[in-house]
C-alpha positions as CSV (number, residue, x, y, z in Angstrom):
1,M,10.7,-55.8,-23.0
2,T,13.6,-55.2,-24.9
3,E,16.8,-53.9,-23.6
4,K,16.2,-50.4,-25.8
5,W,12.7,-50.3,-24.3
6,V,14.1,-50.1,-20.7
7,S,16.8,-47.7,-21.8
8,H,14.1,-45.2,-23.3
9,L,12.0,-45.8,-20.0
10,N,15.2,-45.2,-17.9
11,A,16.0,-42.1,-20.0
12,D,12.3,-40.8,-19.6
13,L,12.3,-41.0,-15.9
14,H,15.7,-39.4,-15.6
15,D,14.6,-36.5,-17.8
16,M,10.9,-36.3,-15.5
17,H,13.4,-36.6,-12.4
18,F,15.4,-33.7,-13.7
19,R,12.3,-31.4,-14.5
20,H,10.6,-32.1,-11.0
21,L,14.3,-31.0,-9.5
22,C,14.2,-27.9,-11.2
23,E,10.5,-27.1,-10.5
24,M,11.4,-27.7,-6.9
25,A,14.2,-25.2,-7.2
26,D,12.1,-22.9,-8.8
27,L,9.4,-23.2,-5.8
28,R,12.3,-22.8,-3.5
29,R,13.5,-19.5,-5.1
30,E,10.0,-18.2,-5.1
31,L,9.4,-19.0,-1.7
32,E,12.1,-16.9,-0.7
33,E,11.2,-14.2,-2.5
34,T,8.0,-14.2,-1.1
35,R,9.6,-14.6,2.6
36,A,11.9,-11.6,1.8
37,A,8.9,-9.3,0.6
38,F,7.0,-10.3,3.6
39,R,9.8,-9.5,6.1
40,E,10.1,-5.7,3.9
41,L,6.4,-5.5,4.2
42,R,6.1,-6.2,7.9
43,A,8.9,-4.0,8.7
44,T,7.7,-1.4,6.9
45,S,4.4,-1.8,8.6
46,L,6.1,-1.9,12.0
47,A,7.6,1.5,10.7
48,R,4.5,3.0,9.8
49,Q,2.9,2.0,13.3
50,C,5.8,3.3,15.1
51,A,5.4,6.6,13.2
52,E,1.6,6.8,14.1
53,A,2.3,6.2,17.6
54,E,4.9,9.2,17.4
55,L,2.6,11.5,15.9
56,R,-0.3,10.9,18.3
57,E,2.5,11.6,21.1
58,L,3.4,14.9,19.3
59,Y,-0.5,16.0,18.9
60,R,-0.9,15.3,22.4
61,E,1.9,17.2,23.3
62,R,0.9,19.8,21.3
63,S,-2.7,20.1,22.8
64,I,-1.0,20.1,26.1
65,A,1.0,23.2,25.5
66,Q,-2.1,24.9,23.7
67,A,-4.1,24.4,26.7
68,K,-1.3,25.6,28.9
69,A,-0.6,28.6,27.0
70,V,-4.2,30.0,27.0
71,E,-5.5,32.2,29.8
72,R,-8.1,31.2,32.4
73,N,-11.1,33.6,32.6
74,P,-11.9,33.8,36.2
75,A,-15.8,33.8,35.5
76,W,-15.4,30.5,34.1
77,P,-16.1,27.4,36.4
78,L,-13.4,25.1,36.9
79,H,-15.1,22.1,36.0
């Protein structure tokens, strides 16, 4: 092989390596964006679950308050 040809191959390898590094950087950025989106989704999901649990508790407390507010008919059986 001639020196010119070796130099050309080295330049090609250098270009391939640079493209590979750029692609890796892009993939790392995309991965971090995906992880951030996942963290946000997880936080939103947990907040929703907490809100649903709080709502169930409020409904339960309302039902208890409504039941306590009803006058008992003495003619009705206790059970």
